[in-house]
N, C-alpha and C positions, 0 to 999 in steps of 0.2 A: 381312636386315642386313649391307652390304661393309662393309671399315675407313674408309670415307672417313664411312659414316653413324654411327657410333660420335662418341658423345658425346668419347672421347679423347680422337679424332680434331679433331672438331672443336672439341675445348677448346686441340687444339698450331694450328689455320690461326684459330684469334681470334688468339692470343698471335705468329704472323709477322705478323697481320696491323696488330695492335696499337704492337710493335716499330717494324712498316716509317714506322708513320703518328710516331712517338716519334724516327725514324729525319728522317724527314722533314722535323717542324718542327724541330730541334734546327739541321736546316741551313738552313733557312732563318733564324731566331734568328741561326747563327752569319755569317751572310752581314746581318747588321743591323746585328750589333753592329761586321764587318769597317768597313761601309762608316762605322756613328756612329764608330768610333775614328779613323779616316782625317781625317772633320770638323772632329773638336775637333783634330786633329792643325795641318790648319791654318790653324782660324782660333785658337790657340796667339799671343798677341804677344812670348811669351821665347821660345819654340823653334816654328820649329826657325829662325827669322828676325831673332828678336831689335829684332823693329819699337816696340817699348815707348818707344826711344829718343828717338822719332820726333813728332811729336805734332798735326802735319798740319796746323794754320794754327792752336790751342787755344793757342800759350802768345804770339804775337801778338796776339789780338786781345783775349786777358788785360792785355797791354801798354796795347793802344791802348783799353781801357774798354768794349768792345764787349762783355764776360762779366766780370760780375761779382758770378756770385749761381748758384743752382740755373734761377733761372728764363730768366733770359738765357742760362746755357750750354745749356741746354733747346732753346732761338730757335735758338741755330748751329746747335745739332747737326742739326735738325728742319730748316733750311737746308738742307746739308751730305746731308742724305741724299737729299732733294728734287731739289735743282741738278747735282749730284756726284757722287753715285755712282745713284742712279733718271734722271734725266735720260743719262746718259753711261757711267759706267765697268759697270754695271750689264750693260743691254746691249751694252757693246761685248765684254765680259766669254762672254754665250753666245751672242755670234756667234763668236766664236773657236773655238771649242767649236765647231759648228759646221762650221766648216770646216777644222777640224780633223780634225775626226771624214770628213768629207768629203773628205779628202784635197788640200784649195782652197790648194794654197799659196800663188798669188799673190795672193787677195784675204786670206790671213793674214796675211803681212808687209805688206797694205793696213793691217790694222788694227790691226796691230803697229808699225809706223809711224804713222799719226795717234796713239796712245796718246805714245809714246813725244814726239809732237811738240807732243801738248797740257801735258803738263807748262811750267806757265808759267813756273816760279823758277830758280837754279840747283840751289837747294835742294828744291823738287821732283823733278829729273830727280837730282839726285844721292841722293834718299834710292830713286828706284827701284834704280838702279842697282842700290845693294848691298843693299837686298832678295830683285834677280831672282841678286844672285854669292852670296849668302845661302845663298839656296831651288835652287840651282843646285847647291850647294857641299852639301848635305842630300840632294836627291839623286842626284847622283851617290856620296856614301859610302856609306850607307844604302840607297837602291830599285837604286845601282850602275846606273840610268837615265843612257842619255845625253842631255845634253841640244841641240838643233840652236843655233849659233852666233845666229844672225839673230835667234833668237828671246831668248835672251839681250839681245841689244844694246839690244832694244828697250824692255825694264825687264820692274816685276814683274806688274802684271795678264799680257801672253802665256804668264811660263811662269807662274800660275797657273791660267792656259784649257789651257797643256800638261799640266797636272797633272792636272789634274780632267777630262778630255779622256784622258788614259791610263788612267787609274782607272773611263772607264764613271760617272762620276757624272751623273747626271739636275741640267739648269740650275738647275733651282731651288734646288739641292743646295748647287752650288757659290756658287751668287747672292750665298744667304744665309749663309755661312761667309763667304763673301770681307765682308759687307757689315758681318756681325756686328763682324768680324778689326777693320774699321777706328772702328769705333761702339765696341766697349769699349777697345780704346786712347784713344780722343778724349776717353774718361769717365776713363780713371783722370788721364790729364794735364790733366783739370778738377780732376781729386777731389786733385792733390798740389799745383799750382798759383796756382788762383783762393785758397783751397782753400775745398770740399767736403769734406758728410759721408761719410760710405762709408752710407751708407743717401740721401744724397743722388744718388749716382753712384751707388745700385741703382734706384732712380726714376728715373733718363734712361735707364735700361740699357732695362728695361721698359717706356714706354713709347715709345722706335728703336724696341723690336724687334716690341708691337704697331703699325707706324707699316710695317714692314716683308714683317713676314705679309698686311697686308692689296695691298703692292703689286708685290712680287715674283711669286706665281703667274699676275695678266692680264699681265704686262712677259715673267714668259718663256715665254710662250703666246705673247703679240705676237709676240717673234722669232724663233719654230722657224714660228710662217706667211708671215713676210714672206722668211723667210732661202729659205724654199720657192720660195714663188713667183719672190723672185729667182735661185735656183738656175734654175730653168723658161725665163727669158725667152732669148730667139736677143738678144744686142745684136751690133752693129756697133760690130767694136773693131780696129786693125791691129796689137795684142798682147795676150797673156795681162798683162801691166801694165794698161796702158788698159783693157784691160775690166773689170778687178780697181778698178777708180778709177772706173767705172758704178759698178759693183754695187755698194762701199763708199758711192756717193752715194745711190742707191737706197733702200737700208737704213738712209742716214742719214732721206732725208726722210721714208722712212715711215714711220721711229718715233720722229721726232723728238728725234732724236740733237745734242744740242749741249756742247761743253767749255767753253764759254766763261763764267767764269768769275774777271775782270776786277780785283774784291775782296780777291778771293782769292789774286790774288797777286798783289800788293800787301801787303798783309798779310806773306805770303812776303817776298817785298820787304828792306822793314822791317827780320825778323826777318835775316838776314843779316847785318845792321846792329845790333841792338840790342845794348847790350853786357852784358846779365847775361842768360845762358841757361842753363837746366838740359835743353833738347829741342835735336836737331838742325833741328826744322823744326815 
């Protein structure tokens, strides 16, 4: 019998294998915990950006009578989720992440400029700009990460896409985090201002999160597929800027994207002149 065949040698080998397996599992869990922590930081309405000071249209909707109870709050926010988030901001976020990871700066700039142009009131432009400045300060002070001026100028969502791609998050993870942060913030505004009870707020968040869990996976897959298809095309254009505009138009058509929300813009404009306000939007 060789030394390798002895019970002691076999026991030692098994122990080494067990330690290696534990180390591998620990490393995997550490990665999962790290990603989860980053997602929670990005979703927070308190830190790092202080988005709790904005209601994203909830306060003027309450003032105008569109929101008055739990049912009307859920209806308004469900429409916001479907029309503002799933039809425009979430696919735009995923497209910007894909463009950043592909080093397609021209398309990144075109998408960012379109997002900035989609802010249809002075309040919404200011909100996006201030949140971007807060996030930029956090990225610089905490992560020591430089933020390109062109992304900062376009507002909050492009900067969110930047940090998501820098952390190599999955598009569905970033989309869920971005959407949940907005939804939770809107619910908190309704709880304070309608007012609603805490349990009513939790019921609304639960139902909206269920909608997100159904919509985001197929949406993320559609964005990825459309982006890859458009990147393979040979487009006749005179400049990189013109090529990026052609790509943007094709992507928007393929994904049925639109940022046209006139009623929300009107509410925001009314809020700018509202006599008494708790929130900045």
